[in-house]
C-alpha positions as CSV (number, residue, x, y, z in Angstrom):
1,M,83.0,106.7,90.6
2,K,83.1,106.8,94.4
3,V,80.8,104.4,96.6
4,L,79.6,105.1,100.1
5,V,79.2,102.0,102.0
6,I,77.1,101.8,105.2
7,G,77.8,99.0,107.3
8,H,75.2,97.2,109.9
9,L,76.7,95.3,112.5
10,T,74.5,91.7,112.9
11,G,74.9,91.7,116.8
12,K,77.2,88.7,116.5
13,D,80.4,88.8,118.5
14,I,83.0,90.6,116.5
15,G,86.0,90.2,118.7
16,P,87.5,86.9,117.5
17,H,87.7,88.5,114.2
18,L,88.6,92.2,114.9
19,E,92.5,91.9,114.3
20,A,92.0,90.4,111.2
21,E,89.4,92.8,110.0
22,G,91.8,95.7,110.8
23,R,94.6,94.2,109.0
24,R,92.4,93.4,105.8
25,V,90.9,97.0,106.1
26,A,94.6,98.5,106.2
27,E,95.5,96.3,102.8
28,L,92.5,97.6,101.2
29,R,93.5,101.3,102.2
30,T,96.9,100.7,101.0
31,E,95.7,99.2,97.6
32,G,93.8,102.4,97.3
33,L,90.3,101.1,97.2
34,I,89.4,102.5,100.6
35,R,89.7,106.1,100.9
36,D,88.3,107.0,104.6
37,V,86.8,104.6,107.4
38,F,84.4,106.0,109.9
39,L,82.6,104.4,112.7
40,K,78.9,105.2,113.4
41,A,78.5,107.4,116.5
42,D,76.0,104.6,118.0
43,R,78.8,101.9,117.1
44,T,76.3,100.0,115.1
45,G,78.5,99.7,112.1
46,P,81.4,101.2,109.6
47,I,81.1,103.7,107.1
48,L,83.7,103.4,104.1
49,L,84.1,105.8,101.3
50,L,85.7,103.6,98.4
51,N,87.7,105.3,95.5
52,D,87.4,104.2,91.9
53,T,84.8,101.5,91.9
54,T,80.9,100.7,91.4
55,A,78.4,99.4,93.8
56,A,78.7,95.8,92.2
57,K,82.4,95.5,92.0
58,A,82.6,97.0,95.7
59,R,80.6,94.1,96.9
60,E,83.2,91.7,95.4
61,Q,86.1,93.6,96.9
62,L,84.6,93.8,100.2
63,A,83.9,90.0,100.1
64,S,87.4,89.5,101.6
65,L,86.8,91.4,105.0
66,P,86.7,88.7,107.8
67,F,83.6,90.4,109.0
68,V,81.7,89.8,105.7
69,E,82.9,86.1,105.3
70,H,81.7,85.6,109.0
71,A,78.1,87.4,108.4
72,L,79.2,89.8,111.1
73,V,78.1,93.1,109.0
74,G,75.8,93.7,106.1
75,F,76.5,96.7,103.9
76,D,74.3,99.1,101.8
77,Y,76.4,100.4,98.8
78,I,75.5,104.0,97.2
79,E,77.2,105.2,94.2
80,L,78.2,108.8,94.4
81,D,78.8,111.2,91.4
82,D,81.3,114.0,91.4
83,I,80.1,117.3,91.1
84,P,82.1,119.6,89.1
85,P,83.5,122.9,90.5
86,A,81.5,125.8,89.5
């Protein structure tokens, strides 16, 4: 199952944690959890597409992100079903 994760920045200063966040996101991409990363056009938060997980498991997996650890972002988790080809 894939999970769409919609982030909402809290308005706190992300600057001090930006580099560490980038490193951790890169690690999760390499591990295969994060398939795609986007930034909302209005810059209010990230959008992530996750592979092979559930919403509950995704919460646990993304807890290691510095932005989550420092309460800089909140996430909505939406589980997605694959639609078989016609």
